N, C-alpha and C positions, 0 to 999 in steps of 0.2 A: 647451675640449678640442681637441685638434689634428686629430681626425677627421674633422670637418664639412669642412676644408679639402680633404682628399683625395679628395672625391669619394664618399666611403661614404654610400649614401642611408640616412636612417633607417628601423630595422627597423619592419616592419609586424606588430603583435603579433596571434597568432591566438588565437582562442578554442578552448578543448578540443572542442566540439561541432562546429567546422569541420574537424576531423582527418578525414581519408580514406585508406583503403588505397594504398601506393604513392607517397605524398607526401613530401616531404622540404623543407628550408629553413624550419623552423617557428621563430619564435621566439614563446615562452609566458611568462607570469609565472603561477605555480601555486604552490598551496600543498601541503606534504607531509602528507597524511592518515594514511599507514601505511607503515611500511617493515619488510619481511620479507627476511632473508638467505636465499637460494637455493643460493649455493655458496661455498664457501671454501676454497680450497687452495693450498698452498705448492709452488713450483717450485724446485727447486734449480737455479740460474741460475749456475754457476761459484761464485764466492765468496760472493755473498748470494743469500739466498732470496727469490724473488719469490713475492708472495701475489697470487692470483688471486680477486679478489670478487666476485660478483654479488647484488644485492638487486633484488627487486621493489618498487618503491614505488608506492603510490596517491597519484597527485596530482591536482589538479583547481583549476577555478576557479568562477564564478559560473554556468557553463554546462553542466558535467558534470565526469565523472572518467575518469582513464584510466592504466593502468599504466606506469611508466616504469621502464625496466630500467636501474640504476645499476651501473656496472663500476669496480673498482677504488677511485680516490680518489674517486670521484663519491659512493660510498657514504657517506663521512664527512660530506658536505654534506647529505643528504637526512634531516635529522632532522625527526622528528614535529613539526609545528606550524610549521615554517619556511617562509619564503617564497622561491621559487626563480626565476630567470630562467634558462629553457632558450634557448640561441642555436643556430641551424642544426641543430634537432632532427628527426629522421626517424621516419618510421613503419615499423616492422617487423611483419611479420606472424606470430604464433606460434600454431600449431594453429589457424588461421582467424580468430583475432582480433587486433586492433591492439595494439601496445606501441610507446612512444614510447622514443626512445634517441638519445643524443647520442654519435656517434663521435669519431673524432679530429679531424673539421672541427667539430664542435659544442663547445659549452661551457656548463657548469653554474656558475652563479654565485648566491650567496646574496645577498638584497636586503632592503630594509625591508619589514617584515610590511605586506602587502597589506590593505586595509579590505574586501574583499569576503567573503561566505560560500561556501563550496563547496557546489555543487548534487551532493548525494550519492545522488539517486536515478536518476542518467544516467550509467552507468558505461559509457562506450564499448568497454572491453575484454570486455564480458560479450557485446557483439552479435559473432554468428558470420558471417563472410562466406563466402560459397563462390566459389571462383574458377572462373567461367563462361567457357570460350572463346567469343566470339562470332564466329560464320561469316557473313560478308558474302556474299550472293549475288550 
């Protein structure tokens, strides 16, 4: 691969249980546990109709689970049982809980099946965070 010559550093893979609110630039290997379509609507955009689709996908690794919000083309990749590499993913907050997302700077790619078992009793999207303003004296 030519990538190594251009000075790109090898990505450091993050585990699900290391994700924190307000962080980004995560690269993770996760398995898709379930996918639920939450929004599907067409938009007439000149001659072609653009579909906007959003799915909430429960993804995880051997450390825990988190909800990944898949948008448009990403939805097709998030099949139950698939192993996915999320590159440059970020944490969005939704109603006080963490959601993983890959925006236009992120990438979602299907990869070889991983040999880990997803730890399903540690769902990080079930933890509610309260945004607290810290006042320094």
